[in-house]
C-alpha positions in Angstrom: 88.1 88.4 100.2 84.6 90.0 100.2 84.8 90.7 96.5 86.1 87.2 95.8 83.1 85.8 97.7 80.8 88.0 95.6 82.4 86.7 92.4 82.1 83.1 93.6 78.5 83.7 94.6 77.8 84.7 91.0 79.9 82.2 89.1 79.2 79.0 91.1 75.4 79.2 90.5 76.1 80.2 86.9 78.3 77.1 86.3 75.6 75.0 87.9 72.9 76.5 85.6 75.2 75.7 82.6 75.4 72.1 83.7 71.7 71.9 84.2 71.2 73.4 80.7 73.6 70.9 79.1 71.7 68.0 80.8 68.2 69.3 79.8 69.1 70.3 76.2 71.5 67.4 75.5 70.2 66.1 72.1 71.7 62.6 71.9 72.6 62.9 68.3 71.3 64.7 65.2 67.9 63.6 63.8 68.1 61.6 60.6 66.6 62.7 57.2 66.4 61.6 53.6 69.3 62.9 51.6 68.3 65.5 49.0 71.5 65.1 46.9 71.9 68.9 46.9 74.9 70.8 48.1 76.6 69.3 51.1 73.6 66.9 51.6 75.1 64.2 49.2 76.6 60.8 49.6 80.3 61.1 49.0 83.2 58.6 48.6 86.9 58.8 48.2 88.4 58.2 44.7 91.5 58.5 42.6 92.3 59.8 39.1 93.9 56.8 37.4 94.3 58.2 33.8 94.0 61.5 32.0 94.1 61.8 28.2 93.5 64.9 26.0 90.7 64.8 23.6 88.9 67.2 21.3 86.0 68.8 23.0 83.9 68.4 19.9 84.6 64.6 19.8 83.9 64.3 23.5 80.5 66.0 23.1 81.5 68.6 25.7 80.8 71.6 23.6 77.9 73.8 24.6 77.1 75.7 21.4 73.6 77.2 21.8 70.9 75.5 19.7 70.1 78.9 18.1 73.7 79.3 17.0 73.8 82.8 18.7 77.4 83.4 19.6 77.0 87.1 20.3 76.6 86.6 24.0 79.4 85.8 26.4 78.1 82.3 26.9 77.8 81.6 23.2 81.3 82.9 22.5 82.7 80.8 25.3 80.9 77.7 24.0 82.4 78.1 20.6 85.9 78.4 22.1 85.3 75.3 24.1 84.2 73.4 21.0 87.4 74.2 19.2 89.5 73.6 22.3 91.1 70.5 23.9 89.3 68.8 26.8 90.5 66.1 29.2 88.9 62.7 29.7 89.7 61.5 33.2 89.2 58.0 34.4 88.2 57.9 38.1 88.4 54.9 40.4 86.2 54.7 43.5 88.3 53.8 46.6 85.6 53.5 49.3 82.1 52.4 49.8 80.2 49.5 48.3 81.4 50.3 44.8 85.0 50.2 45.7 87.1 49.6 42.5 84.4 50.8 40.1 85.6 53.3 37.4 83.9 56.0 35.5 85.0 58.8 33.1 84.5 62.5 33.4 85.2 65.2 30.8 87.1 68.3 32.0 86.5 71.5 30.1 89.6 73.6 29.3 88.2 76.7 31.1 87.2 74.8 34.3 88.9 76.2 37.4 89.6 72.7 38.7 91.7 70.6 36.4 92.3 66.9 37.2 95.8 65.3 37.1 96.7 61.6 37.0 97.3 60.2 40.5 95.2 62.9 42.2 92.9 62.0 45.1 89.4 63.4 44.7 86.0 63.3 46.4 83.1 62.0 44.3 79.3 62.4 44.9 77.0 59.4 44.6 73.4 59.6 43.3 71.8 56.2 43.4 68.7 57.3 41.5 70.7 58.4 38.5 71.5 56.2 35.5 74.4 53.9 36.2 76.9 55.8 34.0 76.0 59.0 35.7 75.8 57.9 39.4 79.3 59.2 40.3 80.7 62.7 39.6 83.8 64.5 40.9 82.8 67.2 43.4 86.1 68.3 45.0 89.7 67.6 45.6 90.8 65.4 48.6 92.7 67.9 50.8 93.1 65.7 54.0 96.9 65.4 53.8 97.8 69.1 53.5 95.1 70.0 56.1 96.3 67.4 58.5 100.0 68.6 58.0 99.0 72.2 58.6 97.1 71.3 61.8 100.2 69.4 63.0 102.4 72.4 62.4 99.9 74.6 64.2 99.8 72.2 67.2 103.6 72.0 67.3 104.0 75.8 67.3 101.5 76.2 70.1 103.2 73.6 72.3 106.8 74.8 71.6 105.9 78.4 72.4 103.2 78.0 75.0 104.6 74.8 76.6 102.1 73.6 79.3 99.7 76.5 78.6 99.9 75.6 74.9 99.0 71.9 75.6 96.1 73.1 77.8 95.0 75.4 75.0 94.9 72.6 72.5 92.9 70.4 74.9 90.5 73.3 75.4 90.2 73.7 71.6 89.4 70.0 71.3 86.7 70.3 74.0 85.2 73.3 72.3 84.9 71.4 69.0 83.3 68.5 70.9 80.7 70.8 72.6 80.0 72.4 69.2 79.6 69.0 67.3 78.0 66.9 70.1 75.8 69.5 71.7 75.2 72.8 69.9 74.6 71.6 66.3 72.5 68.5 67.1 70.4 70.4 69.7 69.6 73.1 67.1 68.7 70.4 64.5 66.4 68.7 67.0 64.3 71.9 67.3 65.7 73.5 70.5 65.8 77.3 70.7 69.0 78.3 68.9 69.6 81.2 71.2 69.2 79.2 74.3 71.5 76.4 72.9 74.1 78.9 71.9 74.1 80.6 75.3 74.5 77.3 77.2 77.1 75.9 74.8 79.1 79.1 74.6 79.0 79.4 78.4 80.3 75.8 78.8 83.1 76.5 76.3 84.0 79.7 78.1 84.2 78.1 81.5 86.2 75.1 80.3 88.6 77.0 78.1 89.4 79.8 80.5 89.8 77.8 83.6 91.7 75.0 81.8 94.1 77.4 80.1 94.6 79.9 82.9 93.9 78.0 86.1 91.3 78.3 88.9 92.1 81.7 90.3 90.6 85.1 91.1 92.3 86.5 87.9 90.6 83.9 85.7 87.2 84.3 87.5 87.3 88.1 86.8 87.9 87.3 83.1 85.0 84.9 83.1 82.7 87.4 84.7 83.7 90.1 82.3 83.2 87.8 79.3 79.8 86.8 80.7 78.6 90.4 81.1 79.7 91.2 77.5 78.0 88.1 76.1 74.8 89.1 77.8 75.1 92.6 76.2 75.7 91.0 72.8 72.7 88.7 73.2 70.3 91.6 74.2 71.6 93.9 71.3 71.5 91.0 68.8 67.9 90.0 69.7 66.8 93.7 69.5 68.4 94.7 66.2 68.1 91.4 64.3 64.3 91.6 65.0 64.2 95.3 64.2 66.1 95.0 60.9 63.8 92.0 60.0 66.8 89.8 59.3 65.6 86.3 58.5 68.9 84.4 58.5 67.9 82.6 55.3 70.1 84.3 52.7 71.9 81.7 50.7 71.7 78.1 49.4 73.0 76.5 52.6 70.6 78.2 54.9 67.8 77.6 52.4 68.6 73.9 52.4 68.6 73.8 56.2 65.3 75.5 56.3 63.9 73.1 53.8 65.1 70.0 55.7 64.2 71.3 59.1 61.4 73.9 58.8 61.0 74.2 62.6 64.4 75.8 63.0 64.2 79.5 63.9 66.7 80.9 61.3 66.8 84.4 62.8 67.6 82.7 66.2 70.3 80.7 64.4 71.8 84.0 63.1 71.8 85.4 66.7 73.4 82.1 67.9 76.2 82.5 65.4 76.8 86.1 66.5 77.2 85.0 70.1 79.5 82.0 69.3 81.5 84.1 66.9 82.1 86.8 69.4 83.2 84.5 72.2 86.7 83.8 71.0 87.7 87.4 70.6 86.0 88.3 74.0 88.1 85.7 75.7 91.2 87.3 74.3 90.2 90.8 75.4 89.1 89.9 78.9 92.1 87.7 79.7 94.5 90.4 78.4 92.9 93.2 80.4 92.8 91.1 83.6 96.4 90.1 83.2 97.4 93.7 82.5 95.7 95.0 85.7 97.3 92.2 87.8 100.8 93.0 86.4 100.3 96.7 87.1 99.5 95.8 90.7 102.6 93.6 90.9 104.7 96.5 89.6 103.2 99.0 92.0 101.3 97.3 94.9 100.4 100.6 96.5 98.4 101.8 93.6 94.6 102.0 94.4 91.8 100.7 92.2 91.3 104.1 90.5 94.9 104.3 89.5 94.8 100.6 88.3 91.6 101.3 86.4 93.1 104.4 84.6 96.3 102.6 83.7 94.4 99.5 82.6 92.0 101.4 80.5 94.8 103.1 78.6 96.1 99.7 77.6 92.5 98.7 76.7 92.1 101.6 74.3 94.9 100.3 72.2 93.5 96.8 72.4 90.0 98.0 71.3 91.4 99.8 68.2 93.3 96.7 67.0 90.6 94.1 67.9 87.7 96.0 66.3 89.7 96.6 63.1 90.6 92.9 63.1 87.0 91.8 63.5 85.7 94.1 60.7 88.4 93.0 58.3 87.7 89.3 59.2 84.0 89.7 58.3 84.9 91.8 55.2 87.4 89.1 54.0 84.7 86.4 54.4 82.2 88.4 52.4 84.8 89.6 49.8 83.2 87.7 46.8 79.8 89.2 47.7 81.2 92.7 47.9 83.0 92.2 44.6 79.7 91.3 42.9 78.1 94.5 44.2 81.1 96.5 43.0 80.7 94.9 39.5 77.1 95.9 39.5 78.1 99.5 40.4 75.6 99.6 43.3 75.6 102.5 45.7 76.8 102.1 49.3 73.3 102.5 50.6 72.0 99.7 48.3 74.7 97.4 49.2 74.3 98.0 53.0 70.5 97.6 52.7 70.7 94.1 51.1 70.1 91.3 53.6 73.3 89.5 52.7 75.4 92.5 53.6 73.1 93.8 56.4 73.6 90.5 58.3 77.4 90.9 58.2 77.1 94.6 59.3 74.8 93.8 62.2 77.0 90.8 63.2 80.2 93.0 63.1 78.7 96.0 64.9 77.1 94.0 67.7 80.2 91.9 68.2 82.3 95.1 68.3 80.0 96.8 70.8 80.4 93.8 73.1 84.2 93.9 72.7 84.3 97.6 73.4 82.1 97.2 76.5 84.2 94.3 77.8 87.3 96.5 78.3 86.0 98.9 80.9 83.9 96.3 82.6 86.7 93.7 82.9 89.2 96.4 83.9 87.0 97.8 86.6 86.3 94.3 88.0 90.0 93.4 88.0 91.0 96.7 89.6 88.5 96.3 92.4 89.6 92.7 93.2 93.3 93.1 93.0 93.5 96.5 94.8 92.1 94.7 97.9 95.5 93.2 98.3 97.4 96.5 98.4 99.9 97.1 101.3 97.6 99.7 102.8 95.3 96.9 103.9 98.0 95.4 106.1 97.9 95.6 110.0 98.8 98.9 111.6 101.8 97.3 113.4 103.6 96.8 110.2 104.9 100.4 109.8 106.2 100.3 113.4 108.1 97.1 112.7 109.6 98.7 109.6 110.6 101.8 111.5 112.3 99.8 114.2 114.3 97.9 111.6 115.3 101.1 109.7 118.2 102.1 112.0 119.7 98.7 111.9 119.6 98.7 108.1 121.0 102.1 108.1 123.8 101.2 110.5 124.8 98.2 108.4 124.9 100.5 105.4 127.3 102.9 107.1 129.5 100.1 108.2 129.7 98.7 104.7 130.5 102.1 103.3 133.4 102.6 105.7 
C-alpha cells in the first residue's frame, strides 16, 4: 500500500501537469499561409479518367530529344526511344471543386511508372496562376477505397481477437490521432517549442491509451511510470546527441518546405519530438508486457520475493529486448531503404554513408530509441516486482499459520477416511 501511494503521488501530479500543458499550449488550429504549389502544399481535387487512346509520342509532342541531338547519354538515348514509342492520351474529368465537370488531357509516356487506365479515379493538382490548359495535372492515384477496406479488416481483426480490449485499443488509437492532429501538429506550426509539445502530447497519449486499454490499476500505473522514466531518458539523450552531432532536421524537400513556410520552427527540436513520439508506441508494448509478466509470475508463485520476481522477469525481458531492438532497427532501415540503395549505387564507404546527415538522423533516432527500450525493461521490471511482492503471503498476519496448522489434522483425517 505504501508503494502504491508513492506511485500515486508521482502520477497524479504528472497527469495534472499534462492537463495544464494541454490547456496552455492548445493551439486552436493551424495558422493559415499562402499555398506555394510545391509538393504537398498544392490545391487538389478528385477526378476520373474518362478515355485513354494510344498515340505516337512524336505526334503528341511528348518526345524529349535533346536540342543538341546528343544521344550518347542515358537521357538522350531514353528520349529517342520515347520518340519512337507509343504514348497514351488520357482525358481526365474533374469530379470536385468549382470546376466540377471540366475535362483536360494528359500525355502519359511509355516509361512512366504510373500508367493511367480508363475508369480509374485519380487526384489532380490545381494551379490557378497557370494557363487555363495547364491548370490541372494528375499527381496521384485515388487509393481511398483499398485503404478504407484495409483499415476495416484491421479493425475487425482487432475486435474479433481482442474483444472488449480490442475495442478499447481502437478507441485509444482514434484518440491518439486526435491528439496528434488537433494538438501536436498545430501547436508546432504556431511556433511552440516542438520538444515541449511532443512531451505533453506523448504523455497525454500514453495516459489515455494505457489506462483505457488496461484499466485503472496498480499494474497499469507501474507500466505508465516505467514508460515515463524511459521517455525522460530518451529526451535527455536525444537533446544531447542531436545537438552534439549538429543535426539540423532539415534534410529533404518536405522539411525544407516546412522551414520555408514557417521559419520560426526549430527543426532540430522537431527531429527530437519525432524521436520521442516514435519511441512511445514500442515503449508501451515493452512496459506493459514486462509488468504483466511479473504479475503472472507472482500469481503462479505468490511466495516469491521481489528479488526472485525481478530475476525471473528480467530473463523474459532479455528475450523481449533482442526482438524489439531488431524490429526497431529493421523498421528504420526499411523506411530509409531507397536512400541506402542510392549510397550503394554510389559505392560509398560505410563511414561516408553513416556520416551523411540523412543517414546520421536515422542512426541517432534508432540508437536513442533502442537505449530507451533497453532501459525500460529493468526499470519497469524492478518497479513491478517491488509493488506486486508487497502482496506475498509472508505479509499476512501471524495467526494465519496457526489456523492452517489447526485445520491440518482435520484435512488429514478426512483424507484417511476417503482412502479407507
